[in-house]
C-alpha positions as CSV (number, residue, x, y, z in Angstrom):
1,X,0.0,0.0,0.0
2,X,1.4,3.4,-1.0
3,X,1.0,6.1,1.6
4,X,1.8,9.8,1.5
5,X,0.6,10.3,-2.1
6,X,-2.5,12.4,-2.3
7,X,-4.6,13.4,-5.3
8,X,-3.6,16.9,-6.2
9,X,-6.3,19.6,-5.7
10,X,-7.5,21.8,-8.5
11,X,-5.2,24.6,-7.6
12,X,-2.1,22.5,-7.8
13,X,-3.3,21.1,-11.1
14,X,-3.7,24.7,-12.3
15,X,-0.1,25.5,-11.2
16,X,1.4,22.6,-13.0
17,X,-0.7,23.2,-16.1
18,X,0.6,26.7,-16.6
19,X,4.2,25.5,-16.5
20,X,4.6,21.8,-16.3
21,X,7.7,20.9,-14.3
22,X,10.2,19.4,-16.7
23,X,14.0,19.3,-16.9
24,X,15.3,22.7,-18.1
25,X,17.3,22.3,-21.3
26,X,18.1,25.9,-22.4
27,X,18.3,29.5,-21.4
28,X,14.8,30.4,-22.5
29,X,13.3,27.6,-20.4
30,X,15.4,28.8,-17.5
31,X,14.0,32.3,-17.8
32,X,10.4,31.1,-18.2
33,X,10.9,29.0,-15.0
34,X,12.4,31.9,-13.1
35,X,9.6,34.2,-14.2
36,X,7.0,31.6,-13.0
37,X,8.8,31.4,-9.7
38,X,8.8,35.2,-9.3
39,X,5.1,35.4,-10.2
40,X,4.2,33.0,-7.5
41,X,6.4,34.6,-4.9
42,X,5.0,38.1,-5.8
43,X,1.6,36.9,-4.5
44,X,2.8,37.2,-1.0
45,X,0.9,34.5,0.9
46,X,1.9,31.1,-0.3
47,X,-0.2,28.0,0.1
48,X,1.2,24.5,0.7
49,X,0.6,23.9,-3.0
50,X,2.6,27.0,-4.0
51,X,5.5,25.9,-1.7
52,X,5.5,22.3,-3.1
53,X,5.5,23.6,-6.7
54,X,8.2,26.1,-6.0
55,X,10.4,23.4,-4.4
56,X,10.1,21.3,-7.6
57,X,10.9,24.3,-9.8
58,X,13.8,25.3,-7.6
59,X,15.3,21.8,-7.9
60,X,15.0,22.1,-11.7
61,X,16.7,25.5,-11.8
62,X,19.4,24.3,-9.4
63,X,20.1,21.2,-11.6
64,X,20.3,23.4,-14.8
65,X,22.6,25.9,-13.2
66,X,24.9,23.3,-11.8
67,X,25.5,22.0,-15.3
68,X,25.5,25.3,-17.3
69,X,26.4,28.2,-15.0
70,X,30.1,28.3,-14.3
71,X,31.1,29.8,-11.0
72,X,34.6,31.2,-11.3
73,X,37.2,30.0,-8.8
74,X,38.4,33.0,-6.8
75,X,41.1,33.0,-4.1
76,X,40.4,34.7,-0.8
77,X,42.9,37.5,-1.5
78,X,41.2,38.3,-4.8
79,X,37.8,38.3,-3.1
80,X,39.0,40.7,-0.4
81,X,40.5,43.1,-3.0
82,X,37.3,43.0,-5.0
83,X,35.2,43.7,-1.9
84,X,37.5,46.5,-0.8
85,X,36.7,48.4,-3.9
86,X,33.1,48.5,-2.9
87,X,33.6,49.4,0.8
88,X,32.1,52.6,2.1
89,X,34.6,54.8,4.0
């Protein structure tokens, strides 16, 4: 017997219908997903369905960025010098 799986309510179905959660394969899909995330967050009050859906979208964005967004390696000294340029005296 499977437990923990519930039939999604109509609101959740509406969420996943507007932007079905699928692996992100290119920049335009990433932007569309980020826009969808922002539109939900802009509502203010989030339902459990909103939070569940955002979690799935967040995982998809994270997976895409891990593969495609290079984070430069920076040494501590370089970081401190870069931050020093922006410090307020």
